[in-house]
C-alpha positions as CSV (number, residue, x, y, z in Angstrom):
1,X,157.7,-17.0,-93.2
2,X,154.8,-14.9,-94.4
3,X,151.5,-16.3,-95.6
4,X,152.3,-15.4,-99.2
5,X,155.6,-17.2,-99.0
6,X,153.9,-20.2,-97.4
7,X,151.3,-20.3,-100.1
8,X,153.9,-20.1,-102.8
9,X,155.9,-22.9,-101.2
10,X,152.8,-25.1,-101.0
11,X,152.0,-24.3,-104.6
12,X,155.5,-25.3,-105.6
13,X,155.2,-28.6,-103.7
14,X,151.9,-29.4,-105.4
15,X,153.4,-28.6,-108.8
16,X,156.2,-31.1,-108.2
17,X,153.8,-33.8,-106.9
18,X,153.1,-36.5,-109.6
19,X,149.5,-36.5,-110.9
20,X,147.3,-39.5,-111.2
21,X,146.8,-40.1,-115.0
22,X,146.0,-43.9,-115.3
23,X,144.3,-45.6,-112.3
24,X,145.3,-49.2,-111.7
25,X,142.0,-50.6,-113.2
26,X,142.7,-48.7,-116.4
27,X,146.3,-50.0,-116.6
28,X,145.1,-53.6,-116.1
29,X,142.6,-53.4,-118.9
30,X,145.1,-51.6,-121.1
31,X,147.9,-54.2,-120.7
32,X,145.4,-57.1,-120.9
33,X,144.1,-55.7,-124.2
34,X,147.6,-55.2,-125.5
35,X,148.8,-58.7,-124.5
36,X,145.7,-60.5,-125.8
37,X,145.7,-58.6,-129.1
38,X,149.4,-59.3,-129.6
39,X,148.9,-63.0,-129.0
40,X,145.9,-63.2,-131.3
41,X,147.8,-61.3,-134.0
42,X,150.9,-63.6,-133.9
43,X,148.8,-66.8,-133.7
44,X,146.5,-65.5,-136.4
45,X,149.5,-65.1,-138.8
46,X,150.2,-68.8,-138.3
47,X,146.6,-69.9,-138.8
48,X,146.2,-68.4,-142.2
49,X,148.2,-70.9,-144.2
50,X,145.9,-72.7,-146.6
51,X,144.3,-69.8,-148.5
52,X,145.1,-66.9,-150.7
53,X,145.4,-64.7,-147.6
54,X,148.7,-66.3,-146.3
55,X,150.8,-63.6,-144.6
56,X,153.6,-65.3,-142.6
57,X,156.5,-67.2,-144.1
58,X,156.2,-71.0,-144.0
59,X,159.0,-71.5,-141.4
60,X,157.0,-69.2,-139.0
61,X,153.8,-71.0,-139.6
62,X,155.4,-74.5,-139.0
63,X,157.2,-73.3,-135.9
64,X,154.0,-71.8,-134.2
65,X,151.9,-74.8,-135.2
66,X,154.5,-77.1,-133.8
67,X,154.7,-75.1,-130.6
68,X,151.0,-75.5,-129.9
69,X,150.7,-79.1,-131.1
70,X,149.3,-78.7,-134.6
71,X,147.1,-76.4,-136.6
72,X,143.9,-77.6,-135.0
73,X,145.1,-76.9,-131.4
74,X,146.3,-73.5,-132.5
75,X,143.0,-72.6,-134.0
76,X,141.1,-73.7,-130.9
77,X,143.5,-71.7,-128.6
78,X,143.2,-68.7,-130.9
79,X,139.4,-68.8,-130.7
80,X,139.2,-69.3,-127.0
81,X,141.7,-66.5,-126.3
82,X,139.7,-64.3,-128.7
83,X,136.4,-65.1,-126.9
84,X,138.0,-64.3,-123.5
85,X,139.6,-61.1,-124.8
86,X,136.4,-59.9,-126.4
87,X,134.2,-60.8,-123.4
88,X,136.5,-59.0,-120.9
89,X,136.7,-55.9,-123.1
90,X,133.0,-55.8,-123.9
91,X,131.9,-56.4,-120.3
92,X,134.4,-54.0,-118.8
93,X,133.4,-51.3,-121.4
94,X,129.6,-51.7,-121.2
95,X,129.3,-52.4,-117.5
96,X,131.9,-49.7,-116.8
97,X,132.4,-50.8,-113.1
98,X,134.9,-48.1,-112.4
99,X,133.6,-45.3,-114.6
100,X,136.5,-45.6,-117.2
101,X,134.4,-46.2,-120.3
102,X,132.5,-42.9,-120.1
103,X,135.8,-41.1,-119.3
104,X,137.4,-42.8,-122.4
105,X,134.6,-41.7,-124.7
106,X,134.7,-38.2,-123.3
107,X,138.4,-37.9,-123.9
108,X,138.1,-39.1,-127.5
109,X,135.8,-36.2,-128.5
110,X,137.6,-34.2,-131.2
111,X,138.4,-30.5,-130.6
112,X,139.5,-27.7,-132.9
113,X,143.0,-28.0,-131.6
114,X,143.3,-31.6,-132.9
115,X,143.7,-30.5,-136.5
116,X,146.2,-27.9,-135.6
117,X,148.1,-30.5,-133.5
118,X,148.5,-32.7,-136.6
119,X,149.9,-29.8,-138.5
120,X,152.4,-28.7,-135.9
121,X,153.5,-32.1,-134.5
122,X,156.0,-32.9,-137.4
123,X,157.7,-29.5,-136.9
124,X,157.9,-30.1,-133.2
125,X,159.8,-33.3,-133.7
126,X,162.5,-31.3,-135.5
127,X,162.3,-28.3,-133.1
128,X,161.3,-29.2,-129.5
129,X,160.8,-25.6,-128.7
130,X,157.8,-25.4,-131.1
131,X,154.6,-24.8,-129.1
132,X,151.9,-27.4,-129.5
133,X,148.2,-26.6,-129.4
134,X,146.6,-27.3,-126.0
135,X,145.4,-30.9,-125.7
136,X,143.2,-32.8,-123.3
137,X,143.9,-36.2,-121.6
138,X,144.8,-37.6,-125.1
139,X,146.5,-35.7,-127.9
140,X,145.1,-35.9,-131.4
141,X,147.2,-38.8,-132.4
142,X,146.2,-40.8,-129.3
143,X,142.6,-40.0,-130.0
144,X,142.9,-41.3,-133.6
145,X,144.4,-44.5,-132.2
146,X,141.7,-44.9,-129.6
147,X,138.9,-44.4,-132.2
148,X,140.6,-47.0,-134.5
149,X,140.9,-49.5,-131.6
150,X,137.2,-48.9,-130.6
151,X,135.9,-49.5,-134.1
152,X,138.5,-52.3,-134.7
153,X,137.5,-54.3,-131.7
154,X,133.9,-54.3,-132.8
155,X,134.7,-55.3,-136.4
156,X,137.3,-57.9,-135.4
157,X,135.0,-59.4,-132.7
158,X,131.9,-59.5,-134.9
159,X,133.6,-61.0,-137.9
160,X,135.5,-63.5,-135.7
161,X,132.3,-64.6,-134.0
162,X,130.5,-65.0,-137.3
163,X,133.4,-67.2,-138.6
164,X,133.5,-69.2,-135.3
165,X,129.8,-70.1,-135.4
166,X,130.2,-71.2,-139.0
167,X,128.5,-68.5,-141.0
168,X,128.3,-70.0,-144.4
169,X,131.1,-70.8,-146.8
170,X,131.8,-69.6,-150.3
171,X,131.8,-65.8,-150.9
172,X,130.3,-64.9,-147.5
173,X,133.0,-66.9,-145.6
174,X,135.8,-65.4,-147.7
175,X,134.4,-61.9,-147.2
176,X,134.4,-62.4,-143.4
177,X,138.0,-63.5,-143.5
178,X,138.9,-60.5,-145.6
179,X,137.1,-58.1,-143.4
180,X,138.7,-59.7,-140.3
181,X,142.2,-59.4,-141.8
182,X,141.7,-55.8,-143.0
183,X,140.5,-54.7,-139.5
184,X,143.4,-56.4,-137.8
185,X,145.8,-54.9,-140.3
186,X,144.5,-51.4,-139.7
187,X,144.7,-51.7,-135.9
188,X,148.1,-53.3,-136.0
189,X,149.4,-50.4,-138.3
190,X,148.2,-47.8,-135.8
191,X,149.5,-50.0,-132.9
192,X,153.1,-49.8,-134.3
193,X,152.8,-46.0,-134.7
194,X,151.4,-45.8,-131.2
195,X,154.2,-47.9,-129.8
196,X,156.9,-46.1,-131.6
197,X,155.7,-42.7,-130.4
198,X,155.5,-43.8,-126.8
199,X,158.6,-46.0,-126.6
200,X,161.1,-44.7,-129.0
201,X,160.6,-40.9,-128.9
202,X,162.2,-39.6,-125.7
203,X,159.8,-36.6,-125.3
204,X,156.8,-39.0,-125.2
205,X,158.4,-41.5,-122.9
206,X,156.6,-40.2,-119.7
207,X,153.3,-41.2,-121.3
208,X,154.4,-44.8,-121.5
209,X,155.8,-44.7,-118.0
210,X,152.5,-43.4,-116.7
211,X,150.7,-46.4,-118.2
212,X,153.0,-48.6,-115.9
213,X,153.1,-46.5,-112.7
214,X,149.8,-44.6,-113.1
215,X,151.4,-41.2,-112.3
216,X,152.8,-38.6,-114.6
217,X,155.1,-35.6,-114.2
218,X,153.2,-32.3,-113.9
219,X,155.7,-30.5,-116.1
220,X,155.3,-32.9,-118.9
221,X,151.5,-32.8,-118.7
222,X,151.5,-29.0,-118.6
223,X,153.4,-28.9,-121.9
224,X,151.7,-31.8,-123.7
225,X,148.2,-31.9,-122.2
226,X,147.5,-28.4,-121.0
227,X,143.7,-28.6,-121.2
228,X,143.7,-31.7,-118.9
229,X,146.3,-30.1,-116.6
230,X,144.1,-27.0,-116.2
231,X,141.2,-29.2,-115.1
232,X,143.2,-31.4,-112.8
233,X,146.1,-29.4,-111.5
234,X,146.3,-30.8,-107.9
235,X,146.0,-34.6,-107.9
236,X,145.2,-35.5,-111.5
237,X,142.2,-37.7,-112.2
238,X,141.8,-40.5,-109.7
239,X,138.7,-42.7,-109.7
240,X,135.7,-41.5,-107.7
241,X,133.1,-43.7,-106.1
242,X,130.3,-41.8,-107.7
243,X,131.7,-42.6,-111.2
244,X,131.1,-46.3,-111.0
245,X,128.9,-47.8,-113.7
246,X,128.8,-44.4,-115.3
247,X,128.1,-45.5,-118.8
248,X,125.1,-47.8,-118.1
249,X,123.7,-45.1,-115.8
250,X,124.1,-42.5,-118.5
251,X,122.5,-44.7,-121.1
252,X,119.6,-45.6,-118.7
253,X,119.0,-42.0,-118.0
254,X,119.0,-41.0,-121.7
255,X,116.6,-43.8,-122.6
256,X,114.3,-43.0,-119.6
257,X,114.1,-39.3,-120.6
258,X,113.4,-40.2,-124.2
259,X,110.6,-42.6,-123.1
260,X,109.1,-40.0,-120.8
261,X,109.0,-37.5,-123.6
262,X,107.4,-40.1,-125.9
263,X,104.8,-41.0,-123.3
264,X,104.0,-37.4,-122.5
265,X,103.6,-36.4,-126.1
266,X,100.4,-36.9,-128.2
267,X,100.6,-40.0,-130.3
268,X,100.0,-39.7,-134.0
269,X,96.8,-41.1,-135.5
270,X,96.8,-44.6,-136.8
271,X,97.4,-45.0,-140.5
272,X,94.7,-46.1,-143.0
273,X,94.3,-49.9,-143.1
274,X,93.7,-49.7,-146.8
275,X,97.0,-47.9,-147.5
276,X,98.6,-50.4,-145.2
277,X,97.2,-53.2,-147.3
278,X,98.5,-51.7,-150.5
279,X,101.9,-51.3,-148.9
280,X,101.9,-54.9,-147.8
281,X,101.0,-56.0,-151.3
282,X,103.8,-53.9,-152.8
283,X,106.2,-55.5,-150.2
284,X,105.2,-59.0,-151.5
285,X,105.7,-57.8,-155.1
286,X,109.1,-56.4,-154.4
287,X,110.0,-59.6,-152.6
288,X,109.4,-61.7,-155.7
289,X,111.2,-59.2,-157.9
290,X,114.3,-58.8,-155.7
291,X,114.6,-62.1,-153.9
292,X,112.5,-64.5,-156.0
293,X,110.1,-65.2,-153.2
294,X,107.7,-63.4,-150.9
295,X,108.1,-62.7,-147.2
296,X,107.7,-65.1,-144.3
297,X,108.6,-65.5,-140.7
298,X,108.0,-68.9,-139.2
299,X,111.0,-70.5,-140.9
300,X,113.3,-68.3,-138.9
301,X,111.8,-69.5,-135.6
302,X,111.9,-73.1,-136.8
303,X,115.6,-72.7,-137.6
304,X,116.2,-70.9,-134.4
305,X,114.7,-73.7,-132.4
306,X,116.8,-76.3,-134.3
307,X,120.0,-74.4,-133.5
308,X,119.0,-73.9,-129.9
309,X,118.2,-77.6,-129.3
310,X,121.4,-78.5,-131.2
311,X,123.5,-76.8,-128.5
312,X,122.3,-79.4,-125.9
313,X,121.4,-82.4,-128.1
314,X,123.2,-82.1,-131.4
315,X,122.9,-85.8,-132.3
316,X,119.2,-85.8,-131.7
317,X,118.7,-82.8,-134.0
318,X,121.1,-84.1,-136.7
319,X,119.1,-87.4,-136.8
320,X,115.8,-85.7,-137.1
321,X,114.4,-85.9,-140.7
322,X,112.9,-82.4,-140.5
323,X,115.3,-80.4,-138.4
324,X,118.5,-82.2,-139.3
325,X,119.0,-80.7,-142.8
326,X,118.5,-77.2,-141.3
327,X,121.8,-77.4,-139.4
328,X,123.7,-77.8,-142.7
329,X,122.2,-74.6,-144.3
330,X,123.5,-72.1,-141.8
331,X,121.7,-69.6,-139.6
332,X,123.2,-66.2,-140.3
333,X,123.3,-66.9,-144.0
334,X,119.5,-67.6,-144.0
335,X,117.7,-64.6,-145.5
336,X,114.8,-64.8,-143.0
337,X,117.3,-64.2,-140.1
338,X,117.9,-60.7,-141.5
339,X,114.3,-60.2,-142.6
340,X,112.9,-60.9,-139.1
341,X,115.6,-58.6,-137.6
342,X,114.6,-55.9,-140.0
343,X,110.9,-56.4,-139.2
344,X,111.6,-55.9,-135.4
345,X,113.8,-52.9,-136.0
346,X,111.4,-51.3,-138.5
347,X,108.4,-51.9,-136.2
348,X,110.3,-50.3,-133.3
349,X,111.3,-47.2,-135.3
350,X,107.8,-46.8,-136.7
351,X,106.3,-46.9,-133.2
352,X,109.0,-44.5,-132.0
353,X,108.3,-42.0,-134.7
354,X,104.6,-42.2,-134.2
355,X,105.1,-41.8,-130.4
356,X,103.2,-45.0,-129.7
357,X,105.7,-46.8,-127.5
358,X,104.3,-47.7,-124.1
359,X,105.1,-50.4,-121.5
360,X,102.3,-52.6,-120.1
361,X,100.0,-55.5,-120.7
362,X,97.2,-54.9,-123.2
363,X,94.1,-56.6,-121.8
364,X,90.5,-56.1,-120.7
365,X,89.4,-55.3,-117.2
366,X,87.8,-58.7,-116.6
367,X,91.0,-60.7,-116.6
368,X,94.2,-60.6,-114.6
369,X,97.7,-60.0,-115.9
370,X,98.6,-63.7,-115.3
371,X,95.6,-64.9,-117.2
372,X,96.3,-62.6,-120.1
373,X,99.9,-63.8,-120.3
374,X,98.8,-67.4,-120.1
375,X,96.3,-66.9,-123.0
376,X,99.0,-65.1,-125.0
377,X,101.5,-68.0,-124.4
378,X,98.9,-70.6,-125.4
379,X,97.9,-68.7,-128.5
380,X,101.5,-68.4,-129.5
381,X,102.1,-72.1,-129.1
382,X,99.0,-72.9,-131.1
383,X,100.2,-70.6,-133.9
384,X,103.6,-72.2,-133.8
385,X,102.2,-75.7,-134.3
386,X,99.8,-74.5,-136.9
387,X,102.5,-72.9,-139.0
388,X,104.3,-76.2,-139.2
389,X,101.2,-78.2,-140.1
390,X,100.2,-75.7,-142.8
391,X,103.8,-75.4,-144.0
392,X,104.0,-71.7,-143.4
393,X,102.7,-68.6,-141.5
394,X,100.2,-66.0,-142.5
395,X,102.8,-63.9,-144.4
396,X,104.0,-67.0,-146.3
397,X,100.5,-67.9,-147.4
398,X,99.9,-64.3,-148.3
399,X,102.8,-64.6,-150.7
400,X,101.5,-68.0,-152.0
401,X,98.0,-66.5,-152.4
402,X,99.6,-63.9,-154.7
403,X,100.6,-66.8,-156.9
404,X,97.0,-68.1,-156.9
405,X,97.7,-71.1,-154.6
406,X,94.4,-72.7,-153.7
407,X,95.7,-74.0,-150.3
408,X,96.8,-70.5,-149.3
409,X,93.5,-69.0,-150.2
410,X,91.8,-71.6,-148.1
411,X,94.2,-70.8,-145.3
412,X,93.6,-67.1,-145.4
413,X,89.8,-67.6,-145.5
414,X,90.1,-69.8,-142.4
415,X,92.2,-67.1,-140.7
416,X,89.5,-64.5,-141.2
417,X,86.6,-66.8,-140.2
418,X,88.5,-68.1,-137.2
419,X,89.5,-64.6,-136.2
420,X,86.0,-63.1,-136.3
421,X,84.6,-66.2,-134.5
422,X,87.2,-66.0,-131.7
423,X,86.7,-62.2,-131.3
424,X,83.0,-62.7,-130.9
425,X,83.5,-65.4,-128.2
426,X,86.1,-63.4,-126.3
427,X,84.7,-59.9,-126.7
428,X,83.4,-59.7,-123.2
429,X,86.8,-60.4,-121.8
430,X,88.2,-57.2,-123.4
431,X,85.6,-54.9,-121.8
């Protein structure tokens, strides 16, 4: 046998060899996701029985509740399975221990052929000989389903967690339920289309089989996923050791490069303190116009402390005359929760745009890092106690001073006097 004939024989043998399409780790996550979501969907239908959102018939609701020992038990099981499902999916995606997350995101990137695929696909159902545009690891329909699932998991998980921790009642609670149901409905709709295409259409059956066995027929792939086949013609796409934790490594590299560019660039000049003061005054004014009160901050940390302590000593917090009522008002429905988050995000973006982000401990040369951190901790604790004694932080008293509150004017005067006096006493430390 000549070398040419031998080469052709080896090529034919390779073309007949199944290709690795879905490694075992990917199959485990896929079927865990499908089973968990299916259980949550079926149990969720039975849970929604006492509101205007009821979906399932009464006989189904009674049967499922009876199976799990009542509506309360069913709700608890639904929540615990939902937390387990969301935790596994989020951790497996963000940690990316096998490099599958980055591969999944890469394969979801739309191409020009995707639009053409949607146009030609209905005709191909009627005439199998119709050529389809070249597709990658996923065709356009699978990409659409993947994007819907990715967004749906985030919306379903976020709304479910907010409902679980008791985020308000009234219109906010009803809105969360509606958002949760709409997200589930959209994902379920795409799921049935996805299942029908994979299980009921004979031409697509190899895709479903590959999610069970992991391998796929080269002839099928060459016809349905030509782009992917051209890139992986020999063995498919098995996992490689250097692909582990690919997503966090990629994110870390991107953030590191961005921070290096920021540190190596010239920072912008600081803004005028007078313009900043005018802007702060306008913020207070708009707060009264839009919200009915000015800004603040310490109330958020007070409420955060109450909820944190309530996780380990709920009876102690509930019996406290000051913190007890806080638990009944909700945490996520509290306006300061979102205001403080906006302050942190706005400050970060402002520093980022001004190229003034740097890591380190700001201190003078006469003290050590540990001393500087100890002073900062002590000062923070002193401020925390002071805000409770004076019934508000500096921003709160700034708002009250705008309403000509005598106590707030005394407070602000004391802040400036104390600040100048402290700066004079500690100025040598900052040399």
